[in-house]
TILOBA-760398 format. One record per residue (C-alpha): residue number from 1; x, y, z. Coordinates in nm, 4 decimals, always signed. Example, Ala and Ser with C-alpha at 12.3 -4.5 7.8 and 13.67 -1.06 7.14 Angstrom:
BEGIN
<i:1	x:+1.2300	y:-0.4500	z:+0.7800>
<i:2	x:+1.3670	y:-0.1060	z:+0.7140>
This chain:
BEGIN
<i:1	x:+0.0000	y:+0.0000	z:+0.0000>
<i:2	x:+0.2809	y:+0.2382	z:+0.0857>
<i:3	x:+0.4422	y:+0.2201	z:-0.2628>
<i:4	x:+0.1055	y:+0.3059	z:-0.4199>
<i:5	x:+0.0544	y:+0.6045	z:-0.1903>
<i:6	x:+0.4120	y:+0.7173	z:-0.2543>
<i:7	x:+0.3546	y:+0.7009	z:-0.6319>
<i:8	x:+0.0313	y:+0.8980	z:-0.6041>
<i:9	x:+0.2043	y:+1.1594	z:-0.3882>
<i:10	x:+0.4857	y:+1.1975	z:-0.6439>
<i:11	x:+0.2351	y:+1.2285	z:-0.9289>
<i:12	x:+0.0231	y:+1.4837	z:-0.7412>
<i:13	x:+0.3294	y:+1.6875	z:-0.6439>
<i:14	x:+0.4541	y:+1.6864	z:-1.0023>
<i:15	x:+0.1179	y:+1.8025	z:-1.1376>
<i:16	x:+0.0991	y:+2.0773	z:-0.8753>
<i:17	x:+0.4494	y:+2.1960	z:-0.9608>
<i:18	x:+0.3648	y:+2.2002	z:-1.3330>
<i:19	x:+0.0451	y:+2.3950	z:-1.2652>
<i:20	x:+0.2367	y:+2.6568	z:-1.0658>
<i:21	x:+0.5085	y:+2.6746	z:-1.3281>
<i:22	x:+0.2772	y:+2.7407	z:-1.6223>
<i:23	x:+0.0561	y:+2.9787	z:-1.4200>
<i:24	x:+0.3277	y:+3.1956	z:-1.2665>
<i:25	x:+0.5692	y:+3.1825	z:-1.5654>
<i:26	x:+0.8756	y:+3.2730	z:-1.3532>
<i:27	x:+1.1110	y:+3.2798	z:-1.6513>
<i:28	x:+0.9406	y:+3.5783	z:-1.8139>
<i:29	x:+0.9528	y:+3.7620	z:-1.4827>
<i:30	x:+1.3237	y:+3.6804	z:-1.4489>
<i:31	x:+1.3888	y:+3.8138	z:-1.7993>
<i:32	x:+1.2112	y:+4.1399	z:-1.7222>
<i:33	x:+1.4020	y:+4.1783	z:-1.3951>
<i:34	x:+1.7433	y:+4.1171	z:-1.5551>
<i:35	x:+1.6676	y:+4.3521	z:-1.8442>
<i:36	x:+1.5638	y:+4.6270	z:-1.6036>
<i:37	x:+1.8646	y:+4.5776	z:-1.3747>
<i:38	x:+2.1191	y:+4.5917	z:-1.6573>
<i:39	x:+1.9479	y:+4.8397	z:-1.8914>
<i:40	x:+1.9007	y:+4.6008	z:-2.1839>
<i:41	x:+1.7621	y:+4.7157	z:-2.5173>
<i:42	x:+1.3800	y:+4.6925	z:-2.5317>
<i:43	x:+1.2451	y:+4.3513	z:-2.6322>
<i:44	x:+1.0157	y:+4.4981	z:-2.8973>
<i:45	x:+1.3147	y:+4.5701	z:-3.1224>
<i:46	x:+1.3258	y:+4.1949	z:-3.1901>
<i:47	x:+1.0215	y:+4.1876	z:-3.4156>
<i:48	x:+0.7738	y:+3.9137	z:-3.3341>
<i:49	x:+0.5178	y:+3.9963	z:-3.6023>
<i:50	x:+0.6830	y:+3.8550	z:-3.9139>
<i:51	x:+0.5423	y:+3.7763	z:-4.2565>
<i:52	x:+0.4613	y:+3.4042	z:-4.2814>
<i:53	x:+0.4132	y:+3.2104	z:-4.6044>
<i:54	x:+0.4504	y:+2.8308	z:-4.5752>
<i:55	x:+0.4795	y:+2.8060	z:-4.9526>
<i:56	x:+0.8027	y:+3.0082	z:-4.9527>
<i:57	x:+0.9390	y:+2.9396	z:-4.6024>
<i:58	x:+1.0329	y:+2.6389	z:-4.3895>
<i:59	x:+0.8343	y:+2.7708	z:-4.0972>
<i:60	x:+0.9540	y:+2.5312	z:-3.8243>
<i:61	x:+1.3126	y:+2.6578	z:-3.8579>
<i:62	x:+1.4505	y:+2.3057	z:-3.8559>
<i:63	x:+1.2398	y:+2.1757	z:-3.5671>
<i:64	x:+0.9998	y:+1.9721	z:-3.7850>
<i:65	x:+1.0721	y:+2.0268	z:-4.1548>
<i:66	x:+0.8892	y:+1.7266	z:-4.3041>
<i:67	x:+0.5403	y:+1.8908	z:-4.3060>
<i:68	x:+0.6962	y:+2.2008	z:-4.4629>
<i:69	x:+0.8468	y:+1.9918	z:-4.7430>
<i:70	x:+0.5162	y:+1.8138	z:-4.7983>
<i:71	x:+0.3391	y:+2.1459	z:-4.8422>
<i:72	x:+0.6156	y:+2.2791	z:-5.0678>
<i:73	x:+0.5934	y:+1.9666	z:-5.2833>
<i:74	x:+0.2212	y:+2.0210	z:-5.3325>
<i:75	x:+0.2683	y:+2.3895	z:-5.4132>
<i:76	x:+0.5518	y:+2.3429	z:-5.6617>
<i:77	x:+0.3598	y:+2.0602	z:-5.8298>
<i:78	x:+0.0734	y:+2.3027	z:-5.8988>
<i:79	x:+0.2864	y:+2.5975	z:-6.0126>
<i:80	x:+0.5248	y:+2.5658	z:-6.3029>
<i:81	x:+0.8486	y:+2.7600	z:-6.2582>
<i:82	x:+1.1615	y:+2.7873	z:-6.4674>
<i:83	x:+1.3799	y:+2.7918	z:-6.1568>
<i:84	x:+1.3433	y:+2.6608	z:-5.8028>
<i:85	x:+1.5827	y:+2.8325	z:-5.5644>
<i:86	x:+1.6635	y:+2.7469	z:-5.2026>
<i:87	x:+1.8214	y:+3.0065	z:-4.9752>
<i:88	x:+1.9947	y:+2.8101	z:-4.7001>
<i:89	x:+2.1341	y:+2.9804	z:-4.3923>
<i:90	x:+2.0990	y:+3.0803	z:-4.0301>
<i:91	x:+1.8542	y:+3.3038	z:-3.8408>
<i:92	x:+1.9774	y:+3.6142	z:-4.0245>
<i:93	x:+1.7381	y:+3.5099	z:-4.3019>
<i:94	x:+1.4250	y:+3.5221	z:-4.0870>
<i:95	x:+1.4987	y:+3.7698	z:-3.8072>
<i:96	x:+1.4285	y:+4.1432	z:-3.8013>
<i:97	x:+1.6108	y:+4.3197	z:-3.5174>
<i:98	x:+1.5216	y:+4.6845	z:-3.5557>
<i:99	x:+1.8116	y:+4.9262	z:-3.5845>
<i:100	x:+1.8218	y:+5.2416	z:-3.3699>
<i:101	x:+1.5604	y:+5.4850	z:-3.4976>
<i:102	x:+1.3455	y:+5.2228	z:-3.6709>
<i:103	x:+0.9899	y:+5.2247	z:-3.5304>
<i:104	x:+0.7831	y:+4.9135	z:-3.4721>
<i:105	x:+0.5369	y:+4.8559	z:-3.7567>
<i:106	x:+0.1780	y:+4.7348	z:-3.7362>
<i:107	x:+0.2334	y:+4.5286	z:-4.0517>
<i:108	x:+0.4143	y:+4.1928	z:-4.0606>
<i:109	x:+0.7828	y:+4.2469	z:-4.1381>
<i:110	x:+0.9362	y:+4.0830	z:-4.4432>
<i:111	x:+1.2946	y:+3.9607	z:-4.4511>
<i:112	x:+1.5131	y:+3.9713	z:-4.7593>
<i:113	x:+1.4126	y:+3.6217	z:-4.8879>
<i:114	x:+1.0489	y:+3.7376	z:-4.8740>
<i:115	x:+1.1378	y:+4.0548	z:-5.0631>
<i:116	x:+1.3219	y:+3.8535	z:-5.3285>
<i:117	x:+1.0180	y:+3.6339	z:-5.3824>
<i:118	x:+0.7922	y:+3.9386	z:-5.3969>
<i:119	x:+1.0142	y:+4.0978	z:-5.6620>
<i:120	x:+1.0426	y:+3.7949	z:-5.8894>
<i:121	x:+0.6718	y:+3.7205	z:-5.8671>
<i:122	x:+0.5848	y:+4.0818	z:-5.9451>
<i:123	x:+0.7919	y:+4.0600	z:-6.2636>
<i:124	x:+0.6430	y:+3.7247	z:-6.3652>
<i:125	x:+0.9853	y:+3.5681	z:-6.3877>
<i:126	x:+0.8613	y:+3.2223	z:-6.2807>
<i:127	x:+1.1376	y:+3.2010	z:-6.0228>
<i:128	x:+1.0328	y:+3.0464	z:-5.6917>
<i:129	x:+1.2534	y:+3.1255	z:-5.3905>
<i:130	x:+1.2250	y:+2.9095	z:-5.0787>
<i:131	x:+1.3817	y:+3.0072	z:-4.7465>
<i:132	x:+1.5379	y:+2.7059	z:-4.5755>
<i:133	x:+1.6851	y:+2.8559	z:-4.2613>
<i:134	x:+1.7371	y:+2.7508	z:-3.9012>
<i:135	x:+1.9032	y:+2.9086	z:-3.5976>
<i:136	x:+2.2718	y:+2.8166	z:-3.5754>
<i:137	x:+2.2410	y:+2.5937	z:-3.8795>
<i:138	x:+2.5434	y:+2.3746	z:-3.9503>
<i:139	x:+2.6885	y:+2.2791	z:-4.2866>
<i:140	x:+2.6222	y:+1.9157	z:-4.1952>
<i:141	x:+2.2537	y:+2.0115	z:-4.1712>
<i:142	x:+2.2712	y:+2.1904	z:-4.5069>
<i:143	x:+2.4129	y:+1.8685	z:-4.6589>
<i:144	x:+2.1411	y:+1.6718	z:-4.4764>
<i:145	x:+1.8745	y:+1.8964	z:-4.6309>
<i:146	x:+2.0201	y:+1.8748	z:-4.9814>
<i:147	x:+2.0431	y:+1.4961	z:-4.9608>
<i:148	x:+1.6724	y:+1.4849	z:-4.8740>
<i:149	x:+1.5725	y:+1.7262	z:-5.1512>
<i:150	x:+1.7465	y:+1.5335	z:-5.4289>
<i:151	x:+1.5609	y:+1.2184	z:-5.3196>
<i:152	x:+1.2308	y:+1.3877	z:-5.4118>
<i:153	x:+1.2036	y:+1.4981	z:-5.7722>
<i:154	x:+0.9319	y:+1.7535	z:-5.6991>
<i:155	x:+1.1573	y:+1.9214	z:-5.4378>
<i:156	x:+1.4881	y:+1.9119	z:-5.6247>
<i:157	x:+1.6355	y:+2.2599	z:-5.6678>
<i:158	x:+1.7759	y:+2.4260	z:-5.9767>
<i:159	x:+1.9781	y:+2.6606	z:-5.7571>
<i:160	x:+2.1097	y:+2.6100	z:-5.4043>
<i:161	x:+2.2276	y:+2.9362	z:-5.2458>
<i:162	x:+2.4414	y:+2.8541	z:-4.9431>
<i:163	x:+2.5093	y:+3.1231	z:-4.6856>
<i:164	x:+2.8669	y:+3.1269	z:-4.5561>
<i:165	x:+2.9256	y:+3.2710	z:-4.2130>
<i:166	x:+3.2281	y:+3.2711	z:-3.9839>
<i:167	x:+3.0153	y:+3.1749	z:-3.6841>
<i:168	x:+2.8661	y:+2.8760	z:-3.8679>
<i:169	x:+3.2136	y:+2.7283	z:-3.9145>
<i:170	x:+3.2262	y:+2.6913	z:-3.5349>
<i:171	x:+2.9144	y:+2.4693	z:-3.5182>
<i:172	x:+2.8623	y:+2.1001	z:-3.5892>
<i:173	x:+2.5984	y:+1.8281	z:-3.5661>
<i:174	x:+2.2388	y:+1.7525	z:-3.6661>
<i:175	x:+1.9550	y:+1.8877	z:-3.4490>
<i:176	x:+1.6870	y:+1.6558	z:-3.3136>
<i:177	x:+1.4068	y:+1.8183	z:-3.5137>
<i:178	x:+1.5624	y:+1.7033	z:-3.8409>
<i:179	x:+1.5867	y:+1.3397	z:-3.7363>
<i:180	x:+1.2251	y:+1.2632	z:-3.8333>
<i:181	x:+1.3371	y:+1.3003	z:-4.1946>
<i:182	x:+1.5006	y:+0.9594	z:-4.1458>
<i:183	x:+1.1545	y:+0.8012	z:-4.1440>
<i:184	x:+1.1779	y:+0.8314	z:-4.5237>
<i:185	x:+1.3449	y:+0.4978	z:-4.6201>
<i:186	x:+1.5229	y:+0.6305	z:-4.9296>
<i:187	x:+1.6651	y:+0.9243	z:-4.7384>
<i:188	x:+1.7651	y:+0.7031	z:-4.4448>
<i:189	x:+1.9477	y:+0.4754	z:-4.6872>
<i:190	x:+2.1408	y:+0.7683	z:-4.8351>
<i:191	x:+2.2342	y:+0.9002	z:-4.4899>
<i:192	x:+2.3465	y:+0.5494	z:-4.3947>
<i:193	x:+2.5800	y:+0.5496	z:-4.6950>
<i:194	x:+2.7151	y:+0.8932	z:-4.6037>
<i:195	x:+2.7688	y:+0.7765	z:-4.2462>
<i:196	x:+2.9822	y:+0.4887	z:-4.3751>
<i:197	x:+3.1986	y:+0.7127	z:-4.5937>
<i:198	x:+3.5441	y:+0.7959	z:-4.4737>
<i:199	x:+3.4721	y:+1.1680	z:-4.4439>
<i:200	x:+3.5478	y:+1.3897	z:-4.1423>
<i:201	x:+3.1770	y:+1.4532	z:-4.0787>
<i:202	x:+3.0588	y:+1.0937	z:-4.1383>
<i:203	x:+3.0622	y:+1.0172	z:-3.7660>
<i:204	x:+2.8070	y:+1.2929	z:-3.7029>
<i:205	x:+2.5660	y:+1.1304	z:-3.9484>
<i:206	x:+2.6200	y:+0.7950	z:-3.7791>
<i:207	x:+2.5372	y:+0.9564	z:-3.4441>
<i:208	x:+2.2188	y:+1.1045	z:-3.5937>
<i:209	x:+2.1091	y:+0.7622	z:-3.7208>
<i:210	x:+2.1680	y:+0.6073	z:-3.3808>
<i:211	x:+1.9828	y:+0.8855	z:-3.2042>
<i:212	x:+1.6770	y:+0.8360	z:-3.4263>
<i:213	x:+1.6814	y:+0.4637	z:-3.3508>
<i:214	x:+1.6813	y:+0.5457	z:-2.9819>
<i:215	x:+1.3961	y:+0.7954	z:-3.0246>
<i:216	x:+1.1810	y:+0.5406	z:-3.2049>
<i:217	x:+1.2574	y:+0.2727	z:-2.9503>
<i:218	x:+1.1557	y:+0.5061	z:-2.6697>
<i:219	x:+0.8309	y:+0.6031	z:-2.8408>
<i:220	x:+0.7491	y:+0.2405	z:-2.9125>
<i:221	x:+0.7243	y:+0.2957	z:-3.2856>
<i:222	x:+0.8535	y:+0.0764	z:-3.5667>
<i:223	x:+0.9892	y:+0.1394	z:-3.9115>
<i:224	x:+0.9147	y:-0.1471	z:-4.1517>
<i:225	x:+0.9281	y:-0.2006	z:-4.5242>
<i:226	x:+0.6414	y:-0.3240	z:-4.7394>
<i:227	x:+0.7307	y:-0.6862	z:-4.6771>
<i:228	x:+0.6891	y:-0.6474	z:-4.3017>
<i:229	x:+1.0610	y:-0.6841	z:-4.2334>
<i:230	x:+1.2547	y:-0.4353	z:-4.0282>
<i:231	x:+1.3906	y:-0.1550	z:-4.2471>
<i:232	x:+1.7525	y:-0.2013	z:-4.3522>
<i:233	x:+1.8471	y:+0.1183	z:-4.1711>
<i:234	x:+1.8163	y:-0.0696	z:-3.8437>
<i:235	x:+1.5570	y:+0.1619	z:-3.6877>
<i:236	x:+1.3372	y:-0.0841	z:-3.4963>
<i:237	x:+1.0582	y:-0.1118	z:-3.2414>
<i:238	x:+1.0967	y:-0.1243	z:-2.8659>
<i:239	x:+0.7398	y:-0.0949	z:-2.7362>
<i:240	x:+0.6820	y:-0.0954	z:-2.3630>
<i:241	x:+0.3692	y:-0.0267	z:-2.1650>
<i:242	x:+0.5404	y:+0.2513	z:-1.9691>
<i:243	x:+0.6211	y:+0.4390	z:-2.2887>
<i:244	x:+0.2605	y:+0.4066	z:-2.4065>
<i:245	x:+0.1250	y:+0.5367	z:-2.0767>
<i:246	x:+0.3647	y:+0.8323	z:-2.0899>
<i:247	x:+0.2668	y:+0.9103	z:-2.4492>
<i:248	x:-0.1057	y:+0.8993	z:-2.3678>
<i:249	x:-0.0568	y:+1.1140	z:-2.0588>
<i:250	x:+0.1390	y:+1.3742	z:-2.2540>
<i:251	x:-0.1375	y:+1.3821	z:-2.5162>
<i:252	x:-0.3901	y:+1.4626	z:-2.2456>
<i:253	x:-0.1672	y:+1.7349	z:-2.1003>
<i:254	x:-0.1292	y:+1.8927	z:-2.4444>
<i:255	x:-0.4993	y:+1.9720	z:-2.4359>
<i:256	x:-0.4432	y:+2.2085	z:-2.1432>
<i:257	x:-0.3906	y:+2.5568	z:-2.2969>
<i:258	x:-0.1119	y:+2.6735	z:-2.0676>
<i:259	x:+0.0749	y:+2.3428	z:-2.0776>
<i:260	x:+0.0743	y:+2.3489	z:-2.4572>
<i:261	x:+0.2866	y:+2.6659	z:-2.4334>
<i:262	x:+0.5759	y:+2.4793	z:-2.2723>
<i:263	x:+0.7944	y:+2.5171	z:-2.5822>
<i:264	x:+0.7507	y:+2.8926	z:-2.5505>
<i:265	x:+0.8447	y:+2.8676	z:-2.1838>
<i:266	x:+1.1485	y:+2.6632	z:-2.2811>
<i:267	x:+1.2531	y:+2.9564	z:-2.4995>
<i:268	x:+1.2033	y:+3.1899	z:-2.2043>
<i:269	x:+1.4173	y:+2.9659	z:-1.9833>
<i:270	x:+1.6909	y:+2.9717	z:-2.2469>
<i:271	x:+1.6515	y:+3.3501	z:-2.2542>
<i:272	x:+1.7196	y:+3.3645	z:-1.8797>
<i:273	x:+2.0332	y:+3.1525	z:-1.9212>
<i:274	x:+2.1449	y:+3.3684	z:-2.2133>
<i:275	x:+2.1052	y:+3.6897	z:-2.0155>
<i:276	x:+2.2838	y:+3.5380	z:-1.7172>
<i:277	x:+2.5737	y:+3.4531	z:-1.9457>
<i:278	x:+2.5831	y:+3.8044	z:-2.0889>
<i:279	x:+2.5228	y:+4.0072	z:-1.7730>
<i:280	x:+2.6904	y:+3.7921	z:-1.5081>
<i:281	x:+2.9669	y:+3.6085	z:-1.6940>
<i:282	x:+3.0234	y:+3.8843	z:-1.9534>
<i:283	x:+3.0208	y:+3.6332	z:-2.2397>
<i:284	x:+2.8437	y:+3.8263	z:-2.5143>
<i:285	x:+2.7246	y:+3.7435	z:-2.8667>
<i:286	x:+2.9905	y:+3.9871	z:-2.9839>
<i:287	x:+3.2707	y:+3.8100	z:-2.7967>
<i:288	x:+3.5312	y:+3.7267	z:-3.0653>
<i:289	x:+3.6242	y:+3.3616	z:-3.0968>
<i:290	x:+3.8776	y:+3.1615	z:-3.2937>
<i:291	x:+3.8061	y:+2.8672	z:-3.5217>
<i:292	x:+3.9327	y:+2.5308	z:-3.4070>
<i:293	x:+4.1063	y:+2.3106	z:-3.6597>
<i:294	x:+3.8642	y:+2.0239	z:-3.5862>
<i:295	x:+3.5420	y:+2.2172	z:-3.6560>
<i:296	x:+3.6978	y:+2.3852	z:-3.9583>
<i:297	x:+3.7807	y:+2.0445	z:-4.1060>
<i:298	x:+3.4308	y:+1.9103	z:-4.0367>
<i:299	x:+3.2575	y:+2.2086	z:-4.1960>
<i:300	x:+3.4845	y:+2.2274	z:-4.4972>
<i:301	x:+3.4266	y:+1.8600	z:-4.5751>
<i:302	x:+3.0480	y:+1.9084	z:-4.5482>
<i:303	x:+3.0525	y:+2.2059	z:-4.7868>
<i:304	x:+3.2660	y:+2.0141	z:-5.0335>
<i:305	x:+3.0197	y:+1.7240	z:-5.0240>
<i:306	x:+2.7411	y:+1.9748	z:-5.0920>
<i:307	x:+2.9381	y:+2.0934	z:-5.3967>
<i:308	x:+2.9882	y:+1.7362	z:-5.5189>
<i:309	x:+2.6201	y:+1.6481	z:-5.4717>
<i:310	x:+2.5118	y:+1.9624	z:-5.6581>
<i:311	x:+2.7445	y:+1.8802	z:-5.9457>
<i:312	x:+2.6128	y:+1.5220	z:-5.9586>
<i:313	x:+2.2536	y:+1.6471	z:-5.9857>
<i:314	x:+2.3309	y:+1.9451	z:-6.2107>
<i:315	x:+2.2274	y:+2.1963	z:-5.9438>
<i:316	x:+2.3776	y:+2.5453	z:-5.9485>
<i:317	x:+2.5531	y:+2.5979	z:-5.6149>
<i:318	x:+2.6098	y:+2.9609	z:-5.5211>
<i:319	x:+2.8120	y:+3.0674	z:-5.2182>
<i:320	x:+2.7273	y:+3.3912	z:-5.0379>
<i:321	x:+2.9540	y:+3.5327	z:-4.7676>
<i:322	x:+2.6871	y:+3.6728	z:-4.5371>
<i:323	x:+2.6822	y:+4.0281	z:-4.3988>
<i:324	x:+2.8444	y:+4.0877	z:-4.0622>
<i:325	x:+2.8025	y:+4.3866	z:-3.8349>
<i:326	x:+3.1129	y:+4.6069	z:-3.8745>
<i:327	x:+3.0600	y:+4.7211	z:-3.5142>
<i:328	x:+3.0689	y:+4.3641	z:-3.3805>
<i:329	x:+3.3132	y:+4.1583	z:-3.5830>
<i:330	x:+3.3414	y:+3.8019	z:-3.4587>
<i:331	x:+3.7036	y:+3.7388	z:-3.5567>
<i:332	x:+3.9286	y:+3.7179	z:-3.2558>
<i:333	x:+4.2443	y:+3.8021	z:-3.4517>
<i:334	x:+4.3443	y:+3.9112	z:-3.7992>
<i:335	x:+4.4679	y:+3.5552	z:-3.8484>
<i:336	x:+4.1144	y:+3.4249	z:-3.7817>
<i:337	x:+3.9754	y:+3.6553	z:-4.0484>
<i:338	x:+4.2439	y:+3.5501	z:-4.2936>
<i:339	x:+4.1854	y:+3.1803	z:-4.2227>
<i:340	x:+3.8127	y:+3.2160	z:-4.2849>
<i:341	x:+3.8580	y:+3.4183	z:-4.6044>
<i:342	x:+4.1182	y:+3.1768	z:-4.7412>
<i:343	x:+3.8961	y:+2.8789	z:-4.6589>
<i:344	x:+3.5837	y:+2.9981	z:-4.8381>
<i:345	x:+3.7785	y:+3.1260	z:-5.1376>
<i:346	x:+3.9728	y:+2.8042	z:-5.1735>
<i:347	x:+3.6468	y:+2.6024	z:-5.1636>
<i:348	x:+3.4987	y:+2.8244	z:-5.4349>
<i:349	x:+3.8125	y:+2.8000	z:-5.6461>
<i:350	x:+3.8510	y:+2.4233	z:-5.6050>
<i:351	x:+3.4936	y:+2.3536	z:-5.7151>
<i:352	x:+3.4565	y:+2.6392	z:-5.9644>
<i:353	x:+3.1770	y:+2.8048	z:-5.7687>
<i:354	x:+3.0559	y:+3.1668	z:-5.7717>
<i:355	x:+3.1271	y:+3.3424	z:-5.4422>
<i:356	x:+2.9533	y:+3.6689	z:-5.3576>
<i:357	x:+3.1174	y:+3.8623	z:-5.0769>
<i:358	x:+2.8552	y:+4.0666	z:-4.8921>
<i:359	x:+3.0290	y:+4.0725	z:-4.5546>
<i:360	x:+3.0534	y:+4.4532	z:-4.5558>
<i:361	x:+2.7343	y:+4.5179	z:-4.7533>
<i:362	x:+2.5151	y:+4.6432	z:-4.4670>
<i:363	x:+2.6218	y:+4.9717	z:-4.2984>
<i:364	x:+2.6684	y:+4.9782	z:-3.9205>
<i:365	x:+2.3636	y:+5.2051	z:-3.8812>
<i:366	x:+2.1299	y:+4.9360	z:-4.0197>
<i:367	x:+2.2135	y:+4.6675	z:-3.7625>
<i:368	x:+2.0084	y:+4.5848	z:-3.4568>
<i:369	x:+2.1018	y:+4.6170	z:-3.0909>
<i:370	x:+2.0328	y:+4.3173	z:-2.8699>
<i:371	x:+2.0586	y:+4.2827	z:-2.4918>
<i:372	x:+2.3549	y:+4.5135	z:-2.4238>
<i:373	x:+2.5243	y:+4.5901	z:-2.7532>
<i:374	x:+2.5292	y:+4.5633	z:-3.1325>
<i:375	x:+2.4139	y:+4.2297	z:-3.2691>
<i:376	x:+2.6771	y:+4.0652	z:-3.4914>
<i:377	x:+2.4473	y:+3.8915	z:-3.7441>
<i:378	x:+2.0943	y:+4.0384	z:-3.7278>
<i:379	x:+1.9968	y:+4.3619	z:-3.9008>
<i:380	x:+1.6858	y:+4.5750	z:-3.9169>
<i:381	x:+1.4230	y:+4.6732	z:-4.1714>
<i:382	x:+1.6574	y:+4.8850	z:-4.3842>
<i:383	x:+1.9173	y:+4.6099	z:-4.3769>
<i:384	x:+1.6788	y:+4.3512	z:-4.5210>
<i:385	x:+1.5636	y:+4.5960	z:-4.7843>
<i:386	x:+1.9218	y:+4.6683	z:-4.8834>
<i:387	x:+2.0180	y:+4.3005	z:-4.8861>
<i:388	x:+1.7319	y:+4.2203	z:-5.1255>
<i:389	x:+1.8356	y:+4.5056	z:-5.3535>
<i:390	x:+2.1979	y:+4.3913	z:-5.3571>
<i:391	x:+2.1116	y:+4.0294	z:-5.4350>
<i:392	x:+1.8823	y:+4.1342	z:-5.7202>
<i:393	x:+2.1335	y:+4.3775	z:-5.8689>
<i:394	x:+2.4161	y:+4.1248	z:-5.8374>
<i:395	x:+2.1864	y:+3.8623	z:-5.9977>
<i:396	x:+2.2642	y:+3.6096	z:-5.7264>
<i:397	x:+1.9347	y:+3.4210	z:-5.7502>
<i:398	x:+1.8424	y:+3.4610	z:-6.1151>
<i:399	x:+1.9773	y:+3.6200	z:-6.4318>
<i:400	x:+1.6503	y:+3.5825	z:-6.6238>
<i:401	x:+1.5569	y:+3.9499	z:-6.5703>
<i:402	x:+1.8886	y:+4.0907	z:-6.6942>
<i:403	x:+1.7568	y:+4.1877	z:-7.0358>
<i:404	x:+1.4246	y:+4.3266	z:-6.9133>
<i:405	x:+1.5742	y:+4.6167	z:-6.7202>
<i:406	x:+1.3613	y:+4.5406	z:-6.4121>
<i:407	x:+1.4880	y:+4.7174	z:-6.0991>
<i:408	x:+1.4182	y:+4.6814	z:-5.7302>
<i:409	x:+1.2656	y:+4.9816	z:-5.5556>
<i:410	x:+1.3576	y:+5.0069	z:-5.1891>
<i:411	x:+1.0793	y:+5.0430	z:-4.9318>
<i:412	x:+1.2998	y:+5.2667	z:-4.7180>
<i:413	x:+1.5813	y:+5.4917	z:-4.8282>
<i:414	x:+1.9241	y:+5.3511	z:-4.7401>
<i:415	x:+2.2271	y:+5.4405	z:-4.9459>
<i:416	x:+2.3442	y:+5.1435	z:-5.1460>
<i:417	x:+2.7017	y:+5.0682	z:-5.0444>
<i:418	x:+2.9429	y:+4.9333	z:-5.2986>
<i:419	x:+2.9744	y:+4.5572	z:-5.2770>
<i:420	x:+3.1665	y:+4.3096	z:-5.4812>
<i:421	x:+3.0690	y:+3.9752	z:-5.6247>
<i:422	x:+3.2097	y:+3.7456	z:-5.8873>
<i:423	x:+3.0231	y:+3.5048	z:-6.1073>
């Protein structure tokens, strides 16, 4: 009897704690307190009301991309286009962090991929641009995405525009949200082959495969082929009654409005940790860092495999060195900057790829301020407008409009800085 009472007490205590947590929302209060204590920039400068179009954007930002690809497949199947273009990069592509002097708008803000799509559609160029961006995306994830896309004829790109960024060369791995893509047997088979290749990043793909197997085992699911045999990828069932009870219980909790906001609260908790790091430990987003030889090798090999896969499928791969805030450069030393520049240029040269250098394209006045200083990678409304104009004038996405004389008219009035690109 005592074990039963103890279990009921634990369950009741847990439910009470959860109820208090979602009702009080202590993380939001902690954020407000820290911001007030340290004089942080107002939260409203990070625009929350953004333009959303699931037919031109992967709206989960890498957390659950399969439904996005299903919708894109349906849309592209219904609309004939001469060119399908993916813009692949980090949160710079979908974030508007208002620069000093920029007011908050009542209308949803558009980022530069949205403005590119708007321009090409307005000029009936039959160019479809799709934003495939995720926070802190890695080049392994970009290769992961491309491998999936070429397995589906209706999703295969004509052009793959890959954002290059110094900070991205410091990151590795495949996020959990992308692992559900492995439920596609053809894709899982291709990833299995890549994991068995003798490439620096192959071990990360092997880890991703193993992690998905563990996820499926925990959820009590099974992946089988048409003949009823276990799929050759090795992802198999491990059903237990405890897992089923947990799954059912979570489904019931998801029906509670406040509990369903737990992912939002998770973001708030991460915001508290981020502010504690900035304010208390003085580790800021603008803190310069050096590249390690290990991560540089991993990322270079992933980009080179992207180049090889694009060549195999006759896809135009375009490299874009992304803008960086001149007031918050991330290079720790001049040697770091030189190493990064030499790396991206040598990749472009080795594979005969166009490389557009837009690192200095956005003036310091057009960048946002976040927490306690200039943000190194996120710009404001004028910055996105200018970036769209530059990419159109440099013909990064499409050259089909070259003869028509079509020009991009800015929504605001920044001065176009001189930028260089080679094609």
